[in-house]
N, C-alpha and C positions, 0 to 999 in steps of 0.2 A: 374144609374143616380147619378151624383155627388151631394153630400149634399150641401144645400144652394143655389142651382141653381133654379131660377124661370123659370117655363115653359111658362109663359105668355110673348109673344113677339108681338110688333107692327111693321107692315111692310107696304110698299106702293103697287105699281102696280105689278101685276104678268103678266108673258108672257110666251107663249110657244116658243121653239126654233126649227127652221127648221133643217133638217138633214144637215150634212156636205156637202158643195158644191163639185161637181165632178170636178176633174182637167180637164177632157177631154171636159167639157162644157165651159171652160174659156181659154182665151189666157194667155200665160205665162207672168208673171210680174216680174220685178226686186224686190228683197227683200227690204222691207222698212228699211232704215238705223236705224230708231228709234227702231227697234225690238231688238237691242242689249242691250237695257236698258230701264228703266222706265222713263227716261227723266232727265233733269238737275234740279231736284227739290232741294229745301233746306229744311232740317228737323231741327226744333228747339224744345227744351224742355222748356216749359214755366211754371216753378214751378213744383209742384207735381201733379197737377190736369189736366193740359192741354198740349197737344202736337199739333204742327201745321206743315203742309206740303203743299207746293205750287208746283204744277206741271205745266209746260208750255202746252199751247194748240195751235193747229194749228189756224192760223188767217183766213184760208179759211172757207167759210160757210159750215156747215155740211149737207151732203146729207142724206135724209131719204127715201131710196128706199124700196119697198115692198119685194125685194128679199134678203135684208140683214138679217143676222141671228137673230138680236134682234128686227126685225119687226118694226122699228121706235120708239121703246120705249126708247132706250138709244142713246144719241148723240155719234157720232163716228168721229174720225179724217179722213179726206179724204184719207190719205195715208194708212189707215188700211182697207179701203173698198175693198172687193174682193181679198184680199191677198190669195195666195195659201196656203193650209194646208198640211204640210209635216208630222206632228205628232212627230216623234223622231228627235229632233234637236240636241241631244247630243250623238247620236249613242249608246244609252243605250242598245239596243238589241244585240250589239256586245261587250259589256263590260263584261268581265268574272266575275268580282265582282258582278255586277248586276244580271247576269244570275244565279249565285250560290244563291244569295238572293231570287230571284223569285222562283227558284226550291225548296228551303227550305220552302217558304211560300205557294207554290201551285199555283202561278200565271202562266199563260201560254203565254200571249201576252202583249207587251208594246204598248200602244195606243198613248201615248204622253210623251215627256220628254223635259224639257227645264229649263233654269236658271230663277229663279224668285226672287223677293225681299219679304222678310218676316218681318213683324213687330213683334218683340219679346214681351214677357210678360213685360219686363222691359222698353219697348218703344224704343229699339234700332233697327236699320235697318240692316238686314243681307241678303246677297245674298246666296241663297241655290238652290239646284236642286229639281225640282218638277216632279214627274212621275205618270202617270195614267196607270194602267193595266186593264185587264178584270175583276178583282175582288177588287182592292184597289187603293188608292192614297197614294203616298209616298213623304215624305220630307226628303232629305238627305243633308249632307254638300256639299259645292261646289265642293269638290274633290272626291265625292262619297265614302269617307272613312267611314263615320258613318251614320247609319240610325237614323234620328231624330224622325220620326213618321210614323206609318202606319195606315191608316184609311180605314176600310172596306167600300166598296161602300154602303152597306146596312145601315150603320150607319149615312150616310149623310142625313140630313133632307131637306136642301135647300141650295141654293147659293144666296147671297145678293150682289147687285151692286147698284151704284147710277144711276141716269138718265143722268149724264153729261159725258164728254169725258175724264174721268180719267182712270187710269189703275188698280184700286183696285177691288178685289172681296173677299168676306168672305165665307168660307166653314163652315156651321153650323152643329155641331155634338152634339146633346143634351145629349147623354150618356157620353160624355167626356168633351171636350172644343173645342172652335172654333179657326179657323186660318184666319187672314187677310193677304192676299198676294197681290202683284202687278206684272202685266205682260202686255206687249204690245200685247201679244197673248191671252188675257183673253177670247175673243170671241171663239177661238178654244178650249181653256181649258173647258169652260162651256159647249160647244156643245159636246165635247167628254165625259164629265161627264154625260150629259143627256142620250146620246146613250148607254153608258156602264151600267148605273144604270137601264135603261129601259130593257135591256136584262136580267138582274138579277131579278129585282123586278116586271117587267111587266108594270110598270107605269113610266112616265118620271119624272125626278127630278124637283122639284119646283124651279123656278127662280123668285126672287122678286127684284123690282127696287124701290129704295127710296133714297132721298137725306139726309136721317137721319135714322140710325138703330143702334142697339146694338149688340155686340158680346161678348161672354164669354171667358175670358182668363185664367180661372182656379183660384183655391184658393178663391172662392167666390168673385172674382173680375170681374167687367164688364166695358167695354169701350163703350162709345157712340160716333159714328163718324158722323160728319156733312160735307156735300159737298155744296159748294157755288160757283156759277159762278162769277168770277171777270174779269176785263179787261185783255184779253189775256191769261187767265189761269183758273184752277179750284183750289180753296182753300179748303183744307181738314183739319178739326180740330178734335182732339180726346180729349174726356173728360173722366177721370177716375170716376167711380161711386162706 
């Protein structure tokens, strides 16, 4: 446990996630063009204490079907509903650098790999590669050249998301520090994490939905993130504590 970290956390609604949908049960859909990025948001730093980010939202009314993975707890864009799950979007399982890394670490299978956006400790936005295997989650640089972080699945306490249609998710790791990431494939990422941790731990990973939560960025530093529905978008505000 890192010194100075408070173990007391306040969260909102909790939900169980259903297993990944079977491709043979769904008609093939075209890939959502928005899956190539987190959206045309604008990120501004407002002084030393507050960061703001606004992401566009679909103008269509959000459907809340009982079959969707977040079970109506989180609002979702219509274009993201029932998207096919492919898992390895970066062909990581065929990358020799990645295969050597996984062999060294003892991982056996790549369950998910894709480009994500990471909010750094300094508040900068960086595009990096995110990978989930049967035993760990990885953050690497966008060219796969450097391993930034390896998180054992057993170390992940929970995942936090808002109830709105933004792309953010926070991976909470009490023994180290947390990561806030953004991806249009957040539903698939969270579902894969749940299934992988359940195979290791026997219990599903806890998923918490709240429009306000804290995450620990290290060095006794905490950020609180606020999500707010505004006209045509979701406004996301970060406050350093």
